[in-house]
C-alpha positions, -999 to +999 in steps of 0.1 A: -083-243+075-079-206+065-107-182+058-130-181+088-146-149+102-156-149+138-178-122+154-179-126+192-216-132+198-236-104+215-206-081+218-209-043+215-179-024+202-164+010+210-153+014+174-164-002+142-138+005+114-151+001+078-122-005+053-093-029+054-066-009+037-037+008+054-058+036+068-083+013+084-056-011+096-037+018+112-068+030+130-075-005+142-041-008+157-039+026+174-074+022+188-067-013+202-035-001+217-055+025+236-079-001+250-108+005+227-128-026+217-124-024+180-138-044+150-126-039+114-146-051+084-135-051+048-160-059+020-133-077-002-099-087+010-075-068+033-054-044+011-076-053-019-078-018-032-052+010-031-031-006-004-019-035-025-016-015-057+005+015-046+039+024-059+054+005-029+073+036-018+075+047+018+088+082+011+089+115+027+075+133-003+104+154-016+081+169-042+058+181-014+087+200+001+094+215-034+058+228-034+063+244+000+043+218+021+069+215+050+043+200+075+034+171+053+070+164+044+081+166+081+054+142+091+061+118+063+099+118+069+094+111+106+070+083+099+093+068+073+122+068+098+100+051+124+090+024+100+126+018+089+135+013+126+105-008+135+102-031+105+135-040+089+129-066+063+095-051+054+104-014+051+139-011+035+160+019+023+158+028-013+184+050-030+175+074-057+200+088-082+199+115-108+225+121-135+235+158-136+251+172-168+260+206-154+238+225-177+218+242-150+240+249-119+213+270-102+188+242-104+214+218-090+222+240-061+185+245-054+179+207-054+208+201-031+196+228-007+162+211-006+178+177+000+196+192+030+163+203+045+150+168+038+178+152+057+175+176+086+139+166+090+150+129+090+177+136+116+205+122+095+230+132+069+243+114+039+262+121+007+242+141-019+266+149-046+291+126-063+318+134-088+317+117-122+345+093-113+326+080-082+290+084-094+271+052-099+243+059-123+211+038-120+218+016-150+249+007-171+227+011-201+216+047-194+220+067-226+231+098-208+268+103-214+295+122-196+275+134-166+290+162-145+282+140-115+253+125-097+227+136-071+216+109-047+193+106-017+176+078+002+139+071+008+123+037+015+102+009-001+079-018+012+056-046+003+024-026+008+000-055+012+022-073+037+025-040+056-013-039+060-013-075+071+015-068+096-004-039+111-036-059+114-018-088+130-003-064+155-038-050+163-050-085+169-023-090+195-039-061+213-074-077+212-088-062+180-109-083+156-105-079+118-127-097+092-125-097+054-153-103+029-178-086+052-201-061+035-218-031+052-254-034+042-265-002+059-255+020+088-278+017+118-292+051+129-314+061+158-325+097+163-301+110+137-270+093+152-251+063+138-251+034+163-235+006+142-241-012+110-259-042+095-231-066+082-233-095+058-206-122+058-200-129+021-188-164+029-220-176+046-244-148+036-253-145+073-263-110+084-255-095+117-264-062+134-234-048+151-236-020+176-207+005+181-203+037+200-186+052+169-183+040+133-152+051+113-155+052+075-120+045+062-129+033+027-105+057+010-115+065-026-148+049-019-157+070+011-185+088-008-201+054-017-209+044+019-244+056+024-247+085+048-210+088+053-208+124+043-220+152+066-235+170+036-236+169-001-208+145-013-182+164-034-191+198-019-164+223-009-146+212+023-152+234+053-118+227+070-083+213+067-068+181+079-071+180+116-101+203+118-131+192+139-163+195+119-162+207+082-196+215+067-193+189+040-172+160+028-141+170+008-141+168-029-120+138-040-099+136-072-094+099-078-059+094-093-048+062-108-012+050-103-004+028-133+026+005-133+046-019-154+065-049-139+096-061-157+122-088-148+152-073-131+175-090-157+158-069-185+158-036-166+187-038-140+187-009-117+212-003-089+192+027-077+157+042-083+154+064-114+131+094-115+128+110-149+107+134-169+087+119-198+101+132-231+065+139-244+052+161-216+077+162-187+055+143-164+074+124-137+080+087-143+099+064-118+115+030-120+131+011-091+141-025-081+115-043-059+113-079-048+133-093-077+115-073-104+116-037-116+086-014-112+078+015-135+050+039-129+033+073-131+000+090-121-031+098-141-067+109-134-090+079-129-120+084-151-132+047-152-155+049-122-150+033-088-174+004-092-150-014-116-116-027-107-088-004-119-065-014-147-038+003-168-051+016-201-034+009-234-024+046-238-008+046-203+010+013-212+024+028-244+033+061-225+054+042-199+071+021-226+080+053-245+096+067-213+117+035-210+127+036-247+139+072-242+158+065-210+172+031-219+173+028-257+202+002-257+180-023-238+156-028-267+127-033-243+094-045-258+059-054-247+071-091-244+094-080-215+065-069-193+057-096-167+026-078-154+008-045-149-012-031-121-031+001-113-045+015-080-069+044-073-056+069-048-081+089-026-065+123-032-082+155-019-089+178-049-070+210-044-091+227-070-061+238-091-067+214-120-030+208-123-011+177-132-021+146-111+014+145-095+010+181-083-019+173-060-010+172-023-014+140-002-030+156+028-057+137+046-091+151+057-113+140+086-149+150+091-177+139+115-214+136+121-230+121+153-217+085+157-197+086+125-162+098+116-149+097+080-114+100+066-101+104+031-068+113+014-034+108+029-005+085+019+008+051+028+038+065+048+017+085+072-009+059+081-001+062+118-004+100+119-038+097+101-050+071+126-042+094+155-060+123+139-090+101+134-089+091+170-088+127+181-122+131+164-134+099+178-125+110+213-150+139+210-178+113+207-166+090+235-173+105+269-148+093+295-122+082+270-092+104+264-067+099+236-031+091+247-012+107+219+023+093+226+039+074+199+060+044+207+075+020+181+051+012+152+054-025+159+064-046+190+100-057+189+104-091+172+136-111+173+148-126+141+145-164+142+178-182+147+183-207+119+216-220+105+200-233+073+188-199+060+208-167+052+204-137+076+187-117+049+160-143+044+153-144+082+153-106+084+128-105+055+105-131+072+106-112+106+097-080+089+068-094+070+054-118+095+064-104+129+058-129+157+043-153+131+077-158+115+087-186+139+056-207+135+058-201+097+092-217+097+081-246+119+052-253+095+076-256+065+080-290+049+109-305+030+121-281+002+097-253+012+125-231+026+137-225-009+128-194-029+102-197-057+123-192-089+124-155-099+113-142-066+124-138-030+093-156-017+097-190+001+074-219-008+067-220+030+050-186+028+023-201+006+016-228+031+014-204+060-009-180+042-033-208+032-033-222+067-035-190+088-042-158+069-079-158+060-075-167+024-109-170+007-101-165-030-070-176-049-062-140-057-059-133-020-031-159-019-013-148-051-018-111-052-017-100-016-005-127+009+023-133-016+030-111-047+036-140-071+008-128-094+028-097-103+063-112-100+059-142-123+048-144-160+011-152-166+003-147-129+024-177-118+007-202-141+040-221-146+042-228-108+005-235-103+010-273-100+032-270-069+012-241-055-019-263-057-001-292-040+009-270-011-022-249-006-052-270-016-051-293+015-044-263+038-074-244+024-097-275+025-109-270-011-120-300-031-108-303-067-139-286-082-134-255-060-097-253-067-102-255-105-130-230-104-109-206-084-079-211-107-101-203-138-115-172-121-081-160-110-065-164-144-094-147-161-093-117-137-055-116-138-056-113-176-081-083-174-065-064-145-028-074-144-019-085-179-007-064-208-037-044-221-047-053-257-041-029-286-073-010-293 
């Protein structure tokens, strides 16, 4: 039965990591690899916050290069390349294409020069300019006629929630422990130093005092909400940059909300990713193919508060639809074409420039007090670099332990299962998402469960495995993070719920009353957070 949390009784830890997003997961893995006894706790589900609601891009940050941030771009490009090598099937290349009409040759040459630097940082070269006769624009319905050619480059994309789960699974292979639905009631202090935390398991309501030599606050946008996490007044001016040792105060955060629409690929068919400027205000909007659907998104300031679950607003919804109408007028897209929406809050460090949300840099920031190290900011792509920076700060509070800074592959090598009844692409996808668990997942499949769920690339067998083995406690854990059916299928997957229930209810050990209560709860929450927002 899935869902159990196990704290080894009476055990003290070298490191207690608070926060189960990609940053916390990365710290857990790199600490466990370096022989630290490490426990991670997450108050909701793994990847519940930002790390399941990102734009799904593992990119080097071309726009950071445009703003002159060579260091961040270099780190991101190198980490992107490492992930592409280590996790094929989970992190995959994604082409970007821009139509060029020859109206600004100087701008084109500048962009091409910047792309050359981008490629040098990645250690590879690829075509960047195509003539009109060979250029493949992102959509056959693009309104832009007679382009002078096309500008293309390659980044990468991922299933962000599955990336978090893969990192956590890898950490467990090195002896780490990770628990979801465990709340930090309070940090335990003695003589001004943090020595651990009082934890409550939300499943059983049992409370446990856990001792740790160092606690790491990796709660992202919520870092200021963990009592005593800041080394001074929350929101004060930061006293150092990413990688510095002890700033005077916590950095000021500018919570940004990435808001997204999800459309069926048949209604918005894209061969490449599209990056465009909104006709109303020239803010960047992107659209790209992902897992059988098409994602469309942009950034905005998040002003709804951090205690409520983020959602797209009606003005943001209309704003993104207006961008699609301007770029693809022939498609006749309407509100009825939107399968789902989602929004995630990003823990961006406030640069103090009060510019557009997309102009803020994605640097991370680490700060310390006795027994406690906190981190905020950063981006999905650079989670390993952030983890190593955090561990450099941790090492200053762990006498006798030295950080080994070498970087091997992100994940242990996993062989793709040999099956004659499944296409190589499906096997590659499973190996990337599940690592060493891909083989037992396939063995657990029953008749008909190695087929894809209609409209997705997800196998029915993935539902069985998640319910059996992946700490599912709520139905949304299963449909929004272990799988992504809740944003790939209309109405959160309601039309497939009968078969989902037949597969998963016995594995979860839920009686009929609990399943039905969970289904009602899930569909109500989906309507609020993932559906089309109502007209005001």
